[in-house]
C-alpha positions as CSV (number, residue, x, y, z in Angstrom):
1,M,0.0,0.0,0.0
2,D,1.5,3.3,-1.1
3,L,1.4,6.6,0.9
4,N,-1.2,8.3,-1.2
5,H,-3.6,5.4,-0.8
6,D,-3.0,5.3,3.0
7,T,-3.8,9.0,3.1
8,I,-7.0,8.6,1.2
9,E,-8.2,5.8,3.6
10,E,-7.4,8.0,6.6
11,D,-9.3,10.9,5.1
12,W,-12.3,8.6,4.3
13,L,-12.4,7.4,7.9
14,R,-12.8,11.1,9.0
15,S,-15.8,11.5,6.8
16,P,-18.8,12.9,8.8
17,N,-21.1,10.6,6.9
18,L,-19.8,7.5,8.7
19,A,-21.3,6.6,12.0
20,P,-18.7,6.4,14.9
21,A,-19.3,2.6,15.3
22,R,-18.6,2.1,11.6
23,V,-15.4,4.2,11.8
24,Q,-14.1,2.0,14.7
25,E,-14.9,-1.2,12.8
26,L,-13.1,-0.1,9.7
27,A,-10.2,1.3,11.6
28,S,-9.8,-2.0,13.4
29,E,-9.8,-3.9,10.2
30,M,-7.1,-1.7,8.7
31,L,-5.0,-2.0,11.9
32,R,-5.3,-5.8,11.7
33,A,-4.2,-5.8,8.1
34,D,-1.2,-3.6,8.9
35,E,-0.2,-5.7,11.8
36,A,-0.3,-8.9,9.6
37,R,1.8,-7.2,7.0
38,M,4.3,-6.0,9.6
39,K,4.5,-9.5,11.2
40,A,5.1,-11.0,7.8
41,L,7.8,-8.4,7.1
42,H,9.5,-9.0,10.4
43,A,9.5,-12.7,9.8
44,R,11.0,-12.1,6.4
45,M,13.7,-9.8,7.9
46,V,14.5,-12.6,10.5
47,R,14.9,-15.1,7.6
48,V,17.1,-12.7,5.7
49,K,19.3,-12.0,8.7
50,R,19.7,-15.8,9.3
51,I,20.8,-16.2,5.7
52,H,23.2,-13.3,6.1
53,N,24.7,-14.7,9.4
54,S,24.9,-18.3,8.1
55,A,27.0,-17.0,5.2
56,A,29.6,-15.5,7.6
57,L,33.1,-16.8,6.9
58,I,33.4,-18.7,10.2
59,N,30.3,-20.7,9.3
60,A,31.0,-21.1,5.6
61,R,34.6,-22.1,5.8
62,L,34.9,-24.2,9.0
63,P,33.6,-27.7,9.0
64,L,30.8,-28.2,11.5
65,E,32.9,-30.6,13.6
66,V,35.7,-27.9,14.0
67,L,33.1,-25.3,14.8
68,V,31.7,-27.5,17.5
69,E,35.1,-28.0,19.0
70,V,35.6,-24.2,19.0
71,F,32.3,-23.8,20.8
72,R,33.3,-26.4,23.4
73,L,36.5,-24.6,24.2
74,A,34.7,-21.2,24.4
75,G,31.7,-22.5,26.2
76,P,31.1,-25.0,28.9
77,L,34.9,-25.4,29.6
78,T,34.9,-21.7,30.6
79,S,31.5,-21.3,32.2
80,S,27.9,-22.3,31.7
81,K,27.0,-18.6,31.1
82,D,29.5,-18.3,28.2
83,A,28.1,-21.5,26.7
84,I,24.5,-20.2,26.8
85,R,25.6,-16.9,25.3
86,L,26.8,-18.8,22.3
87,T,23.3,-19.9,21.5
88,H,22.2,-16.2,21.4
89,V,24.7,-15.1,18.7
90,C,22.8,-16.4,15.7
91,H,20.2,-19.0,14.7
92,A,22.9,-21.1,13.0
93,W,24.9,-21.4,16.1
94,R,21.9,-22.0,18.3
95,T,20.7,-24.8,16.0
96,L,24.1,-26.4,15.8
97,I,24.7,-26.3,19.5
98,H,21.3,-27.6,20.5
99,G,21.6,-30.3,18.0
100,T,25.0,-31.5,19.0
101,P,24.9,-33.8,22.1
102,A,28.8,-33.8,22.3
103,F,28.7,-30.1,23.2
104,W,26.7,-30.8,26.3
105,T,28.9,-33.6,27.6
106,D,31.4,-31.1,29.0
107,F,28.7,-29.9,31.4
108,V,28.4,-33.4,32.9
109,F,32.0,-34.4,32.8
110,P,34.6,-31.7,32.1
111,P,38.0,-32.8,30.8
112,P,41.0,-33.1,33.1
113,G,42.1,-29.7,34.5
114,H,38.5,-28.4,34.8
115,L,36.2,-28.3,37.8
116,L,33.7,-31.1,38.3
117,V,29.9,-30.6,38.4
118,G,29.3,-29.2,41.9
119,S,32.8,-27.8,42.4
120,T,32.4,-24.3,43.9
121,R,28.8,-24.4,42.6
122,R,30.1,-24.0,39.0
123,N,26.8,-25.0,37.4
124,H,23.2,-24.6,38.7
125,L,21.2,-27.8,39.1
126,S,18.8,-26.8,36.4
127,V,21.8,-26.2,34.0
128,V,23.1,-29.7,34.8
129,L,19.8,-31.3,34.2
130,D,19.2,-29.5,30.9
131,A,22.7,-30.5,29.8
132,L,22.1,-34.1,30.8
133,A,18.9,-34.1,28.7
134,R,20.7,-32.6,25.7
135,T,23.4,-35.2,25.7
136,A,20.8,-37.8,24.5
137,P,21.1,-40.3,23.0
138,M,24.9,-40.5,23.7
139,R,26.3,-42.8,26.4
140,I,28.0,-40.5,28.8
141,T,30.6,-40.1,31.5
142,F,29.2,-38.2,34.5
143,G,31.5,-36.6,37.0
144,L,30.2,-34.8,40.0
145,C,30.9,-33.8,43.6
146,G,28.9,-35.3,46.4
147,D,26.8,-32.3,47.1
148,Y,25.2,-32.7,43.6
149,L,24.2,-36.3,44.2
150,P,20.6,-35.4,44.7
151,V,20.4,-34.3,41.1
152,L,20.5,-38.0,40.1
153,N,17.5,-38.8,42.2
154,T,15.2,-36.3,40.5
155,P,12.5,-37.4,37.9
156,A,14.2,-35.2,35.3
157,A,17.4,-37.2,35.6
158,E,15.8,-40.6,36.1
159,S,15.2,-41.3,32.4
160,H,18.8,-40.5,31.5
161,L,20.5,-42.7,34.2
162,S,20.6,-45.7,31.8
163,R,22.9,-43.7,29.5
164,I,25.6,-43.2,32.2
165,S,28.4,-45.7,31.3
166,A,31.1,-44.1,33.5
167,L,30.8,-42.2,36.8
168,Y,33.4,-40.2,38.6
169,L,32.2,-39.3,42.1
170,D,34.3,-37.1,44.5
171,C,32.9,-37.1,48.0
172,R,36.0,-35.8,49.9
173,G,34.9,-32.1,50.3
174,E,33.4,-30.7,53.5
175,E,30.0,-30.4,51.9
176,D,30.2,-33.7,49.9
177,G,30.2,-36.3,52.7
178,D,26.5,-37.3,52.5
179,M,26.5,-40.3,50.1
180,R,23.1,-41.6,51.1
181,P,21.4,-40.4,47.8
182,F,24.0,-42.5,45.9
183,F,22.8,-45.7,47.5
184,D,19.3,-45.2,46.1
185,L,20.6,-45.6,42.5
186,S,20.9,-48.7,40.4
187,L,22.9,-47.9,37.3
188,L,22.3,-50.8,35.1
189,S,24.6,-49.6,32.2
190,L,27.5,-48.4,34.4
191,E,30.8,-49.9,33.3
192,S,33.3,-47.7,35.0
193,L,33.1,-46.2,38.5
194,E,35.7,-44.1,40.2
195,L,34.9,-43.1,43.8
196,R,37.0,-40.7,45.9
197,V,35.8,-40.7,49.5
198,K,37.0,-40.5,53.1
199,C,34.9,-43.2,54.4
200,D,35.4,-42.2,58.1
201,D,33.9,-38.8,57.2
202,A,31.1,-40.0,54.9
203,S,27.4,-40.2,55.8
204,L,26.2,-43.6,54.8
205,P,22.9,-45.5,54.9
206,A,22.3,-47.8,57.9
207,D,21.9,-50.9,55.7
208,I,25.2,-50.6,53.9
209,A,26.0,-54.2,54.8
210,A,23.4,-55.2,52.2
211,E,25.4,-53.8,49.3
212,S,26.1,-56.2,46.4
213,P,27.1,-56.2,42.7
214,A,23.4,-56.1,41.7
215,R,23.4,-52.3,41.6
216,F,26.0,-52.3,38.9
217,P,25.7,-55.6,37.0
218,R,27.9,-54.4,34.1
219,L,30.7,-52.9,36.1
220,R,34.0,-53.6,34.5
221,I,36.3,-50.9,36.1
222,L,36.3,-50.0,39.8
223,R,38.7,-47.4,41.2
224,T,38.2,-46.4,44.8
225,T,40.1,-44.8,47.7
226,C,38.1,-46.8,50.2
227,T,38.6,-50.5,50.9
228,G,35.3,-50.7,52.8
229,F,31.9,-50.7,51.2
230,P,32.9,-50.2,47.5
231,L,34.5,-53.7,47.5
232,A,30.9,-55.1,47.9
233,W,30.3,-54.0,44.3
234,V,32.9,-56.4,42.9
235,G,31.3,-59.0,40.7
236,P,32.0,-61.4,37.9
237,S,31.9,-58.6,35.2
238,L,34.9,-56.7,36.8
239,K,38.1,-56.5,34.8
240,V,40.0,-53.7,36.6
241,L,40.2,-53.2,40.3
242,D,42.3,-50.3,41.7
243,V,42.2,-49.6,45.4
244,L,43.9,-46.3,45.8
245,A,43.9,-45.5,49.5
246,G,45.5,-42.1,50.0
247,L,46.5,-41.6,46.4
248,E,45.6,-37.9,46.3
249,E,47.5,-37.1,49.5
250,A,50.5,-39.4,49.1
251,V,53.1,-40.3,46.6
252,T,54.9,-43.1,48.5
253,P,53.7,-46.1,50.4
254,R,54.9,-44.7,53.7
255,Q,52.8,-41.6,53.2
256,A,49.8,-43.6,52.0
257,R,49.8,-45.6,55.3
258,R,49.6,-42.4,57.2
259,V,46.6,-41.0,55.4
260,R,44.5,-44.1,54.6
261,C,41.2,-44.3,56.4
262,C,40.5,-48.0,56.2
263,Y,41.9,-51.3,54.8
264,P,40.8,-55.0,54.9
265,S,41.4,-56.6,58.3
266,S,43.0,-59.7,56.8
267,L,44.1,-61.2,53.5
268,S,41.3,-63.7,53.9
269,E,38.8,-60.8,53.7
270,L,40.6,-59.4,50.6
271,F,40.8,-62.8,48.9
272,L,37.0,-63.3,49.3
273,V,36.6,-60.1,47.3
274,L,38.9,-61.3,44.6
275,E,37.2,-64.7,44.3
276,R,34.1,-62.9,43.0
277,C,35.9,-61.6,39.9
278,P,37.7,-64.5,38.3
279,G,38.0,-62.6,35.0
280,L,40.0,-59.8,36.5
281,E,42.8,-58.4,34.2
282,V,44.2,-55.5,36.2
283,L,44.7,-55.4,39.9
284,G,46.2,-52.5,41.9
285,F,46.7,-51.7,45.6
286,F,48.1,-48.4,46.8
287,G,48.9,-48.4,50.6
288,C,45.9,-50.6,51.5
289,L,47.1,-54.1,52.1
290,P,46.4,-55.6,55.5
291,H,49.4,-54.8,57.7
292,D,49.0,-57.6,60.2
293,P,47.1,-60.3,58.3
294,A,45.6,-63.3,60.1
295,P,47.0,-66.7,59.3
296,I,45.6,-68.0,56.0
297,A,45.7,-71.3,54.2
298,Q,47.4,-71.4,50.9
299,S,44.4,-73.2,49.4
300,S,42.2,-70.2,50.0
301,S,44.2,-68.0,47.4
302,P,41.9,-67.0,44.5
303,R,42.7,-68.1,41.0
304,L,42.9,-65.1,38.6
305,D,44.1,-66.8,35.4
306,H,43.4,-63.8,33.2
307,L,45.4,-61.3,35.3
308,E,47.7,-59.2,33.0
309,T,48.9,-56.4,35.2
310,V,49.5,-56.2,39.0
311,R,50.5,-52.9,40.7
312,I,51.3,-53.0,44.4
313,W,52.4,-49.9,46.4
314,D,52.9,-50.8,50.0
315,D,55.2,-51.7,52.9
316,A,57.6,-54.5,51.9
317,D,56.4,-56.8,54.6
318,C,52.8,-56.4,53.4
319,V,53.8,-57.0,49.8
320,R,55.8,-60.1,50.8
321,M,52.9,-61.6,52.8
322,F,50.5,-61.0,50.0
323,L,52.7,-62.6,47.3
324,E,53.4,-65.6,49.6
325,R,49.7,-66.4,49.6
326,F,48.6,-65.2,46.2
327,T,49.8,-67.0,43.0
328,L,50.2,-64.7,40.1
329,P,49.7,-65.9,36.5
330,R,52.9,-66.7,34.6
331,D,52.4,-63.9,32.1
332,A,51.4,-61.1,34.5
333,F,53.3,-57.9,34.5
334,V,54.1,-57.0,38.1
335,T,55.0,-53.5,39.5
336,I,56.1,-53.4,43.1
337,C,56.8,-50.2,44.9
338,T,58.0,-50.1,48.5
339,D,60.0,-47.9,50.9
340,S,62.9,-50.3,50.9
341,A,66.4,-49.0,51.5
342,Y,68.7,-49.2,48.5
343,D,70.5,-52.2,50.0
344,A,67.2,-54.1,50.5
345,L,65.4,-53.8,47.2
346,S,64.6,-57.5,47.2
347,E,63.1,-57.7,50.6
348,F,59.5,-57.9,49.2
349,L,60.3,-61.3,47.8
350,P,58.3,-64.1,49.4
351,A,60.3,-67.0,51.0
352,A,58.0,-69.4,49.2
353,N,55.8,-69.2,46.1
354,R,58.3,-67.2,44.1
355,L,57.0,-65.0,41.3
356,Q,56.6,-67.2,38.2
357,A,57.8,-64.5,35.9
358,I,61.3,-64.3,37.5
359,P,62.8,-67.4,35.8
360,L,61.7,-66.0,32.5
361,I,63.5,-62.6,32.9
362,E,66.6,-62.3,30.8
363,Q,67.4,-58.6,30.9
364,I,67.7,-56.2,33.8
365,E,67.7,-52.4,33.9
366,L,68.9,-50.7,37.1
367,S,68.6,-46.9,37.5
368,V,69.7,-44.7,40.4
369,C,68.5,-41.1,39.8
370,R,69.5,-37.7,41.0
371,P,66.9,-35.8,43.0
372,A,66.0,-33.5,40.1
373,E,65.4,-36.6,37.9
374,V,63.3,-38.6,40.4
375,R,60.0,-39.5,38.9
376,F,57.2,-40.1,41.4
377,Y,59.8,-39.9,44.2
378,Y,61.3,-43.3,43.3
379,P,65.1,-42.9,42.9
380,H,65.7,-46.7,42.6
381,I,64.1,-48.4,39.6
382,V,64.7,-52.0,38.6
383,Q,63.0,-53.5,35.6
384,G,63.2,-57.0,34.3
385,Y,62.4,-58.0,30.7
386,A,61.6,-61.3,29.1
387,L,61.7,-62.4,25.5
388,E,58.3,-63.1,24.0
389,A,57.4,-65.6,21.3
390,C,57.3,-62.8,18.8
391,G,61.0,-62.1,19.4
392,E,60.4,-58.8,21.3
393,S,61.3,-58.1,24.9
394,R,58.5,-57.1,27.3
395,T,58.6,-55.8,30.8
396,R,57.6,-58.5,33.2
397,L,58.7,-57.0,36.6
398,A,59.3,-53.4,37.8
399,V,60.5,-52.7,41.3
400,L,60.6,-49.1,42.6
401,S,61.8,-47.8,45.9
402,S,61.1,-44.4,47.5
403,D,64.1,-44.7,49.9
404,Q,65.4,-41.2,50.6
405,F,69.1,-42.1,50.4
406,F,69.6,-39.5,47.6
407,L,69.4,-36.7,50.1
408,H,72.8,-37.8,51.5
409,P,76.2,-37.1,49.9
410,A,77.1,-39.2,46.9
411,A,79.8,-40.9,48.9
412,D,77.2,-42.6,51.0
413,L,76.1,-44.8,48.1
414,D,77.8,-48.2,48.5
415,L,77.5,-49.9,45.1
416,L,78.2,-53.3,46.6
417,R,75.2,-52.9,49.0
418,L,73.1,-51.6,46.1
419,F,73.9,-54.6,43.9
420,R,73.4,-57.1,46.7
421,G,70.1,-55.4,47.4
422,F,68.6,-56.0,43.9
423,A,70.3,-59.0,42.5
424,P,68.5,-61.7,44.6
425,I,65.2,-60.7,42.8
426,F,66.3,-62.5,39.7
427,S,67.6,-66.0,38.7
428,P,71.4,-65.7,38.3
429,A,71.6,-68.3,35.5
430,A,68.9,-66.6,33.3
431,I,70.3,-63.1,33.0
432,F,72.4,-62.3,29.9
433,D,71.8,-58.5,29.6
434,L,72.5,-56.0,32.4
435,D,72.0,-52.2,32.1
436,V,73.1,-50.0,35.0
437,T,72.5,-46.2,35.0
438,L,74.0,-44.1,37.7
439,C,72.5,-40.7,37.2
440,R,74.6,-39.2,40.0
441,P,78.3,-39.5,40.7
442,V,79.4,-42.1,43.1
443,R,82.8,-42.5,44.9
444,D,85.6,-44.2,43.1
445,G,87.3,-47.4,44.3
446,Q,84.3,-49.7,44.0
447,S,85.5,-52.2,41.5
448,E,84.8,-55.0,43.9
449,A,81.1,-54.2,43.6
450,W,81.2,-54.5,39.8
451,A,83.1,-57.8,40.1
452,W,80.5,-59.1,42.5
453,V,77.5,-58.3,40.3
454,L,79.2,-59.7,37.2
455,G,80.0,-62.8,39.1
456,Y,76.5,-63.1,40.5
457,F,75.2,-63.1,36.9
458,P,77.8,-65.4,35.2
459,K,76.1,-65.6,31.8
460,I,76.1,-61.9,31.0
461,T,76.8,-61.3,27.3
462,H,75.6,-57.7,27.1
463,L,76.6,-55.0,29.6
464,S,75.6,-51.4,29.5
465,V,76.9,-48.8,31.9
466,E,76.0,-45.1,32.1
467,A,77.9,-43.3,34.8
468,A,80.3,-40.4,35.5
469,S,83.2,-42.9,35.4
470,S,83.7,-46.3,34.0
471,R,87.2,-47.0,35.5
472,D,85.9,-49.3,38.3
473,V,83.9,-51.2,35.7
474,F,87.0,-51.9,33.6
475,L,89.1,-52.7,36.7
476,A,86.5,-55.4,37.5
477,L,86.6,-56.7,33.9
478,S,90.4,-57.0,34.2
479,Q,90.1,-59.7,36.9
480,E,90.2,-63.4,36.1
481,N,86.9,-65.2,35.4
482,V,84.8,-62.0,35.4
483,A,82.1,-61.9,32.7
484,P,83.8,-64.5,30.5
485,G,81.0,-64.5,28.0
486,L,80.8,-60.7,27.5
487,S,80.4,-59.9,23.8
488,H,78.7,-56.5,23.7
489,L,79.7,-53.6,25.9
490,Y,78.0,-50.2,25.9
491,V,79.7,-47.4,27.9
492,I,78.2,-43.9,28.3
493,L,80.2,-41.4,30.3
494,N,78.5,-38.3,31.8
495,G,81.0,-35.6,32.7
496,A,84.0,-37.6,33.7
497,Q,86.7,-35.8,35.7
498,D,89.7,-37.2,34.0
499,W,89.1,-38.3,30.4
500,V,92.6,-39.4,29.6
501,A,92.6,-41.8,32.6
502,E,89.2,-43.1,31.4
503,Y,90.5,-43.8,27.9
504,E,93.7,-45.5,29.1
505,E,91.8,-47.8,31.6
506,M,89.3,-48.8,29.0
507,V,91.8,-49.6,26.2
508,S,94.3,-51.4,28.5
509,V,91.6,-53.7,30.0
510,L,90.2,-54.6,26.6
511,E,93.6,-55.4,25.3
512,L,94.2,-57.6,28.4
513,R,90.9,-59.4,27.8
514,A,91.8,-59.9,24.2
515,A,95.1,-61.5,25.3
516,R,93.0,-63.9,27.3
517,A,90.9,-64.8,24.3
518,L,88.0,-62.7,25.6
519,R,87.8,-60.4,22.7
520,P,84.3,-58.6,22.6
521,E,82.3,-58.4,19.4
522,F,81.1,-54.9,19.8
523,L,81.9,-51.7,21.8
524,L,80.0,-48.5,22.0
525,Y,81.8,-45.7,23.8
526,R,80.1,-42.4,24.1
527,Q,81.0,-39.2,26.0
528,Q,78.4,-36.7,26.9
529,V,77.7,-33.9,29.4
530,K,74.4,-32.8,30.8
531,G,73.7,-29.1,30.8
532,E,75.0,-26.4,28.5
533,E,77.2,-25.0,31.3
534,D,79.4,-28.1,31.2
535,E,82.3,-28.2,28.8
536,I,82.1,-30.8,26.0
537,P,85.1,-33.1,26.3
538,P,87.5,-33.6,23.4
539,P,87.0,-36.6,21.1
540,V,88.7,-39.8,21.9
541,P,92.2,-39.6,20.4
542,V,92.7,-41.5,17.1
543,S,95.5,-43.6,18.7
544,Y,93.1,-45.0,21.3
545,V,90.4,-45.7,18.6
546,E,93.0,-47.6,16.5
547,R,94.1,-49.7,19.5
548,L,90.4,-50.5,20.2
549,Q,89.8,-51.6,16.6
550,V,92.6,-54.2,17.0
551,V,91.0,-55.9,20.1
552,V,87.3,-55.4,19.4
553,G,85.3,-56.8,16.5
554,R,83.3,-53.6,15.9
555,V,83.9,-50.2,17.5
556,M,81.5,-47.2,17.6
557,V,82.9,-44.0,19.2
558,P,80.5,-41.1,18.4
559,L,81.6,-37.5,18.9
560,P,81.1,-36.1,22.4
561,C,77.8,-34.2,22.8
562,C,75.6,-32.3,25.2
563,V,72.3,-33.9,26.2
564,D,69.3,-32.6,28.2
C-alpha cells in the first residue's frame, strides 16, 4: 500500500457521513491488516538475517565438527553462562549447539584440569539437568561432587541414568560427605566407577552391609580410595580393580599408610573379594594391604588366570605376605613399589611361592637417579624384561623404591650394597643382559662391587653402563673369570673428571681381555655432558680408537655431545 492510498483511507475514515461505530470497525480492520503485513515483514527480515549470518566466513569455511570444538573450548569449559551466550549469537549457532549432544557432555564431565559438576557451585542444578537431557542419545561419563548427588534422584534425571556408562564421584569435600542419595541408585549400564571418598567422614545409609554387585551388573572398572563398602560392588563382570587409598594425598607407600582411612582386616577378607571376579585383568593396591594379616591357608588363594597387570604400592612386609599367599599368573606384568632401602630392594620377595615371571626374565635395567630426575619420588628403579614368542622383549617386573638415600652425599652410596640389594630378585643363570644407569656421581674405588655383580650373573653377554666414570667397571673386567661371555659392551660417560685416565683404563683392560681370548664383538663408547654450562670433552684420540679396533670386533665412538 503506497502513501497516497493510505492518506485517502485515513481521510475517508474522518468523513462525517460515517457513524462512529462504523469508523471504529473499519479502523480495526485496517490495523489488523497492517499488523499482519508488519508481522510477515518482520519474519522475512529474520529469515534474511539468518541467511546473512549463516554466510559468515566462520560458518561457511569451517567444517561443523571444527566449529563445535571451538564452541566447546569457548563455552562449557569456561563457564555455563558463556556456553549459553553462544546460543544467542545467531540462529545457525543455536541450531548447531542444541543439535550437538557432544557439546553438552562437557557440562556433565569436564576434561582433566577443569572443575567437576558441583565444584564451587560451578553449574546450577537446572543447567546440569538441561545439559544431561541434551546429551541424549549418547552414552556419557558423568563426573560430579557429592553435594550434587541429589540431582541424580530427580524425575528429570531418572530417564537418563541408563545412558551413564562411567561415573566419577568425588565425596571428599566438606559439603560432599552425604553419600546416602547415591545408594538409592541402580545404574544398570554403568561400566566404570571411580569413587573418591574419606569413608570415616562419609554419611552412609544404615543398611550398607546389604550392598552387592546387583546395583552395577555391568561394572568392568572400579577405582576407589576406600577399601570398605565399594568392594561389595565387585562382581563377575569386573576387569579392573584399583584400590587407591590415600592416592591424592600421598606419593609413596609410607605416606599412604599415614593418610588411609581403612583397609581390609586380613588377607582372607581381601581374597574373598577377589574370588568374586575370576575374569580380573588389572589389579592395583596403593597403601591398603592388611598390615598384620591373620593366618591364612594357601588353598584359599583365589585363581585369577586372566590377570595381566598387577601394581602394588605398600610396605615391603605387606607385599611379601600378599605374594606368599597369592599365586600370580605366569604372564602377568608386576609392578612393586616399597619404601625399601637401596640395599634391600629384594626384601619384598616371598620366601615361598616365588613369582613365576622371575625365571623368564633375561634382561635387567637398574637406575639410580638424581633428586632432580626422580619421577614419582622413586630414585631406585629395577626392571626385568623377558623375550616373548614374537621375538620382542616385554617388561615383566618393575621394582621401585622411595628410599630417601639421595638426600645424602654421593659418597654414602655403596655400590656393593646396592647390587646385593637388587640381585636376589632374579635368577642368576637366566640373566644375559645387564643395564646399569647411575645418574649421580658415586665415589671411586668400588671395582669390587662390579666384580661381584658380574660374578652373580655369570652368563652376561651384554653389559651397558651409564655413569660419571667407568674406571671401576673396567678394573672389575680386568680380573680373572669376570664376565667370560661378555660380547657386547656399551659405555656412556656423563661428565668424567679425567678423560685421559678413562681412555687409558678402557683400552688397557680390553687389550688384556683380548690377550685372554675374551675379545668382545662390539663396543659403543660415548662421551656426553648434561647441561649447556658443562664443557664438552675432546673426542677420543685417534690412537686409542686404533688400539680398540685391534682388540674389538666392531667399534663405535660417536663425537662427544651435550644432552638434556
